[in-house]
N, C-alpha and C positions, 0 to 999 in steps of 0.2 A: 507377617513372618517375623518382623523385628520384635513384636510383643512377645511372641512365643520364645524367641531366643533369650530375651531378658528373663522370661519366666524360668527357662531351663538353667540360666546362670545364677538364679537366686540362691543364696547360701542357705544352709540348713537353719542357721540362726534367724535369718529373715523369714523363712518359711514358718518357723516356730512362732515368731512374733505375730505373723499374719494369722496363723491358726488360732492363737490365743485371742486375737481381736474378733475373729469369727465366733469363737466359743463364748466370749463375753457378750457379744450381741445376741446370740441365741439364748443365753441364760436370761438376759434382761427381758427379751420378748416372751420367753416361756413363763417367767414369773408374772409378767403383766397381762398376758392374754391366754395362756394355756396352749398346750401342744397342738390341738386341732386347728386353732385359729392362726397359727404362725406358719408362713411359707418360707421356703428357702430363699425366694426372691426378697422377702422382707429382711431376712437375716443378712443377705448380701448388701442390701441398701444401707442397713444400719452399720455394718462393718466397713462400708465404703470400699467394697470390692465387687467384682463381677460375679454373677451367679455361677458361671463356669469355674471361677476360682474356688468357691465353696466346695464344688464337687471334686476339685483336685485333691482336697484334703479329706472329704467325707463323701463316700459314694452315694449315700442315701440320706434322706431326712432322718430316718431312724438311727443311722450310725452317728450323725451329728449330735442328736439329742441324747443318745446313749453316752457319748463322750462327755457332754455337759453334765449328765447325772453322775457319771463315774468320777469326774473331777470334784464335784460337790461331796460325794461320798468319801473321797480320799481326804479332803479337808476335815470332814467330821471325824474320820478315823484318826487323823493326826491329833486332833483335840482330845479324843478319848484316851489315846496312848499317853499324852502329856499329863492327863488327869491321873492316870494310874501311877505314873512315875512320881507325881507330886504327893498323892495320897493313896497308899496301897489299898485302902478300903474301897476305892473305886473299882476294884477288880470283881467285887461281888455283883451277882446278876441284877439285884434290885437297883444298885447304883448305876450300873452301865445302862440299864433300861431307861432310867430317869434321864440320864445324860443324853442318850440317843434321842429320846422324844424331844427334849428341849433343843438339842442341836438341830434336829430336822425341822422343828417349828421355826427356828430363828433363821435358817438358811432359805432364801427365796426359792431356789431351785428345788431343794428337797421338800419344802412345803408345798410347792406346786405339784410335784409328782407324787409324793407319798401321802400327803394329807389332803391336798386339794382335788385330786383327780385320779380315781382308781382305774379308769380306762387307760389313761396315759401310763400308769404303772404297769398295767398288763402288756401294753405294746412294747415298752422298753425292756420289760423282763423277758419277753420272748426273744427280742433282739439280743439281749445279753446272753441268753442260753445258746444262741446260734454262734456268736463270735467270741464269747469270753468263757468258754467251758472250763479251760484250765485254771483261770483265775477264780472262778466260782468254786471249783473243787478245792483249791488251796485255801480259800477263805473258810469253806465248810470244815476242812480239817483243822484249821486254827481254832475255830469255835469249838469243835469237838475236843481238842486238846485242852482248851480253857476249862470246859466243864469237867473233863476227866481229872485235871489237877485239883479242882475244887472238891470233887467227890473224894479223892484220895486223902485229902487233908481235912475232912469233916466239915467242909464249908458248903456242901450241897447235899440234899437228900439223895438217898440211894435206893428208894423203894420203887423205882421204875427204871427200865433200861436206859442207858446213857443216850442213845440216839433218839428214843422217844422223848426224853426230857428236853434235849436240845431242840427238837422240832416243835414241841409244845411251847417252849420259850419264844421261839421265832414267831409262832402263830399269835401268841398273846401280844407281843410287841407290835407286830404288823397290824393286828386288829385295833389296837389303841390308835395307831397312826392313821389308818384309813378311816376310822370312825371320828376323827377330829372334827370335821364340819358339823356332824350331827350333835356331838357332845358340846361343841362350842355354842350351837344354837340354843342349848338348854342353859346357857349361862356359865359354863365352866371355862376358865382360862387355861393357858398352857401350863402354868405352874401347878394348878390344881389337878389337871389331867396327868401330868408327869408324876405327881405325888400318888395319885390313885394307881397308876401303873406300877410304881415302885412297891406299893403295899401289896398289890396283887401278886407280883413276882416273888416278893419275900415270903408271903404266906404259902405260895404254891411250891416253891423250889428250895428254899433255904431252911435249915434246921431251926427249931424254935429258940434255943439258947443264943445269946450273943456270940458272934464269931470269935474264935481265938485270934487275938492280934498277931501272935507269933506266926501262926499258920498263914494268915493273910500276908504278912511281910515276906514269908518264904515263897509264896506263890506269885505275887504280883510281878516281880522282875521277869520271871519266865513267861508269863502271859504277855507282858509288854513287848518282850523280845520277839515272840511268835507273831504278834500282830504288826510289829514293825516290819518284819519280813513280808507280810501280806501287803502292807502299805507300799513297800518298795516295788512289789510286783504290780500294784495298781498304777503307780507312777510310770513304770515301764510300758504298761499297756496304753496309758493315755498318750505317751510320747509316740508309740507305734501308730495309734489311731490318727493322731494329728498329722503325721507325715506319710500316711499310706497313699 
């Protein structure tokens, strides 16, 4: 009873620190062993908490690792936004595709989920659709707005419908990510694969001439602002999930 009383009196700040410790432990184990081979008991042991304490924050294993992945995605989004603010050319699809690939490859969690194990990606994607529908829709609308701005300013081809173009871009990027192990086995390193992805995207989606620097500079702040809003929503969702 005393233990439960102390638990109830724990401040939100202490709960948040404990949840971060659990997420750190889960991220380390996911990167080292893969989703299927990690149990909630192992996460609890590594985080130095009881198994029941993990479930106080995350009702299922899927919810725990979805939060781990969302936290990694938010960190990658923050880096991509900073890149756009530093270099407006980073707003172009071939540049964002390259940065996304390299960022996912460098992050142990994203590498384990996106590049290392398509089965885990499927499990966590289904969980995301179940509990993060509003966030997914907001991110989709930001991506749609990104492409619409590029099209309006002559920075993206317009010979296919906007939504088809956006979906095709997502398929190409996801295909390169999930094919990483196969392509690496053929001797291609991450820099080479990211370059191949950038070339593919540029040839498929961007006009042949070099982009107008003035148009790029006009578009970049608006895209960065839109994605900053999505990043804020991601952080809010992470905070909600941690304290559920």
